[in-house]
N, C-alpha and C positions, 0 to 999 in steps of 0.2 A: 518392522521393528516396535514394539509395545511404546505406546504414546504417554503412558505413565512413568515411563523409564526415560524415554525422550525428554519429557516435562523436567526428569529429578535431576538427569546430566545436564541441561541446559539453562535451568537455576544455579547450581552450583556454580558454570562457567563464569556466569551474571557475579556471585558473589566473593567468585576470587579473584576478581578486578575489583572490585571496593561496590558494589551496588548494596545499599539496604535491602535486606528480607523481601519488605513488601515490595520493590520496586523490583529487584530480581525474581521475586513469584511474578511479578505482574508482565517483567520481557518476556520469558520462557513461557508464559503462557499464549500470549499474542504470537510467539514464532512456531510455535507448535499446535495451535490453531490454524495458521497457514498450512502446515501440511497436512494437516488432517484433514481440511477442505480441498485437499490437492494444487492448493497455489504452493510447489514445491519452490518456485524461482523466489520465495521471500519465507520461508521456511528458515529449518537448521543450518539449510546451505549457504545463509548470512550470518552464522554465527561468529566463525573466523573474523569477517569483516567489521562485526563490531567490536571485536579485540583488536583487531588492527586501527579502528580510529583511538582507542582507548592508546597503545602502545604511540600511534605519533601525535598524542595532546590535545586530540580532537575532540574528546569525547568526554564528559565529566559524569563520572559515575554514581554521585551524591549530589545531584544537583537541587539550588532553593527555586524551584517553580515559582513565580509570583507573576500577578494581576497587574501589571502595568498604568493602565487606562481602562475604563469601564462606563457604563451607560446601565440601565434598567436592564436592556437586552441586550447588550455587546459587550465587549470584551477584548482586549490585546493582553496575551501572556506571553512573558520572556522564560523560556526553558532553559535557562544557563547550561547550555548545548549538552545536556540530556539527554539520554535516550528517548527516540522518537516513542518508541515504544511503551514509555512511559508517561511521559510527556503527552503524547495523544488523548489516551484515556481520561486523566485528568482534565486537558482541556474539553473534551467533548462532555463529561461530565458538568462542567461548568455551564455549559452551554443547555444542559438539561435542566439546572436548577437555574437560571435564567428564565427558560422556557416554560418552569410550573409556575411564576410572579407572571412574564408579561407576555405569555402566548409562542414567542415563540425569539428562541436563544442563537446568538451569532458570535464564533470565539475563534481569532486571528492568531495565530501564533508564530514568533520569529525565536530565533537561535537555539533550533532543535534539529535534530536529526533526523534520521529513515525513520518511517514510523510504522514499518511493516505493510500489512494488508490493509486498503482504505476500508474496507468490507467490514471490519472487527469490531473499529471504532463508531459505526454508525449504528451498528445492532445492540447497542449499550439505550441506545432510545427506545429498543423498539419494547421493552418490558413495562414502561410506562405511559404507555400509548400516544407516541410518538415518532415520529418519521424523522429517522436520521441521516443528515450528509457529510461527508466529510470528503476532502482533496487535501493534496501535497505539490508542492512544487520538487525539482531532483534535477541535479545534474545536467549539465545540455551533452545529449546525446541526438535530438532530433532537428533535423535542415526542413526549417519551413518550405514551403511549396516554393519552388524556382530554386531557392536556394542551396549553394556547396559546402555554407558555414553551420555549424552546430550550435543552437540557441537558445533550443527549449529539453526540459525533460521528457520524460514516462508523462506525467502528472496525471497521475488518476485522480476519476472520481467515484465516488460509490455512494448509493442512498438507499435507505432501509427503510419499507413499509410494511405496518404490522397489515394482517387479516385477523379475518374472527374465527376459522375453524382451517379453514387452509396453511400451508408453511406463507412466512412471510416473505413479501418480493425483496429479494436484495442485488441489484445491479453493482457490480465493482467491475469498473473497467481502466484500461490508461487508454489515453487518448493519442495514441498510437498504433500503429499497425499489430504492436506485439509489444509485452514490457520485456527491455531488456534482459532478464533474469533468464528469460527464453532462449537468447542468443545465448547466454553464457550455460545453458545444459549441453546444447547443442555443441560448443567450444567442450565442453569437459568428455563430450562423449564422439567429437572428431567428428560428427556429420553436418553435410551443407545445410544452407537454410531454403526455406521458399522463397519464391520469387516476391517483391513485393513488402519486403520485410526491412531492408534496409536499403540503399544504396551507394555506389563506390565512389571513390577519390573523387570524379570524374561528374558526379549524378546520376549516372547510367545503373539500370536493375542490375544486382548481383544477388549469388546467392552463394555467397562466402560468412559464415559464422561469423566470421575477424573483423569485418568490413568497418565497422565503427573505431575498432584499435586503428585499423589500415587507412585512417584517413578520410573514411566515408561516414554517413550516418546513419540511425533508424528514421524510417519512415513515420509522417502522420496518421490518422485511421486516416484508409481508404488510399493510401501509397503511393498514386497520382493525381495530378490534377482531371485528368477525365473520368476516373472514380472517386471522387472527392475529397482527396486531400486539405483542399482549402477550410474543409468544415474541420477535419481533426487539427488543423492547424488552427484554427481558431478555438477551437475547444481545449488544447491546451496552453493557448494564452490568456483565457479565461480563468481558469486555473493557477498561472502566472500569477496573475493581477491580483487576484484574489487570496490568496498566499503569500505572496512576496511584496510586491508592492502596496499594497493595503497593510499587513503589518509589520513592517521595518523589517523583513528578513531580505536576503539577497535573491534575484530575482533573476531571470535571462540567463546570459551565457555565464552569471558571475555565481550562482548557485556552487556551493562545493559539491566536488565529489564524493561519492563515497566509496569506502575503502577497496572495495574489488574493482572499483575500475581505477587499475593502477597505472597507466596508461595518462589518463589524465591531469593536471594540473590545477589546482586552484587558482583563480584569478582574482587582481589587487576586487576585494566587496566594496559592495554598497551598500552592504545593510548587514545583520547580523543570523551569520547561520542559516539553516534551511526552513522555509515555512510551510505551515498548514493553513487549514481554515476548516473550522467544524460550525454545524446546523442543528439546530431541533427543533422540531416545528410540533406544538400540542396539536392531534389531531382534532381536541373538542374546542379547540380555537377556531374552529372552521363550523364545524357540525358535532353530532353527537354521534361520541368514538364508537360506540356500538354499530350505527347506523351506519358508520363509516365503513368499518371492517367489515358488517352486514354485505357492504357492496363490491367492498374487494373480494372479498367471497367469488363474489359474482364475476367480476371481473375476471379475476385469476382463471376461471371455469369455463370461459367464455373463451380462453383462450387458448385452453388445457385441450378443448373440443374444436377447435377449428382443425379444421381438412386439413392433409398435410400429403407431402411427396411418400409416394411409395417405401416403406420399410420404415419410416421416420416419426417423429410428434412432434409437436409445438412445444416450447420449453417456456418456463416461467423462470427470468432472470434469479439464480439462487440456486433452483433446481439440482444442476451439476454437482454444485459445491454441498447443499445440503443429504447428495445421494451418500458423496466420496466421502464425506464426515463419517456417516453411518458403516460406511464397509470398512475403511481405516481404520473405526474405534473399534472393530469386530477383528477384523485380520491382522491389526499394524500398519504400521506407517514406511513402506520401501525407500531405500536410502538406496542412491549411487555407488560406486566405490570410490570416487574421487568427492564426496560429501563425507563418506565415513570414513577418509584418511583425513582430511581435513579434521573432525572430530575426534579422530583418533590424536593425530599432534595435539591439541586441546588440552585431551587426558594427561597424559604427559606431560605436557608442562606446567600443569597446575596440579598434579597427583591426583585427580579422580578419575574412579574404575570407571572406563568406555562399557555400557550396559553393552551384553551379547544379543539382548534379545529385544 
């Protein structure tokens, strides 16, 4: 589907649930950007989920996002139960503004919702010659190493770093073996999951794409102790503490589920909503920006030229997404039938024309 048509349809759905014009446009931009970059699990496949959050009274379509505490270089933002797709960029812009003054800016967010792909927020810093950082906690789908109980979310981390002539370095990854959205795609397709993505109810390996729904759990990055799952567990914990404990949001097993996780019930909370954490670092607070970016070019070029196994090439974080964005920008965004069906249902509900191309 043409990205412009998909954006316009998505924008109109957000308008239909009461989002103001600017917020609807921002939310649609984040979702379609995910699809353009090939992160289908966080694109318009999630649109019906945001509408269900609204239907369930968990989403405020017109929030009053406000700063509840700040210093020259830090702030805590209350998202007023707004779309994380809107709250996130506002908080990231605040981090950028603080970095302009103080050299670095750090913003913790509470009382928000799912914020889409973390990489989108970090890349907002690039045009200011800043390094961007973003992370968020999420509903408990992940069993810590040796645990049978789900305690953490997929808790992604993203970092974007500017370069001079080379494309920027953009790392964006879950702290789990795989994002839950990848399992949702397999569920829609009726396909099995690779071993190492999830564990069964007994803690043993499984290839059941519905394992998390059936009493199992996602696995931390590393999958098992022998392959370093304790490191993925630690990374996810860091994200949870920065995003939840530091901000005043819910954390650990108390983070509320996204609407697509219909098999989960929110537990009694210890904070407010979902939490995020954003950072912006002005490069020239450390060394001259042009000098730094020149050396980032050298760093990137050295890794690109590294000897690789036959038929492969060493990639820079952000390369696959950037190439996919170019491809899909030209050829359109493929949507699997279950996603198209969910969008057609939204079109019928809100009286919006569903784009055919």
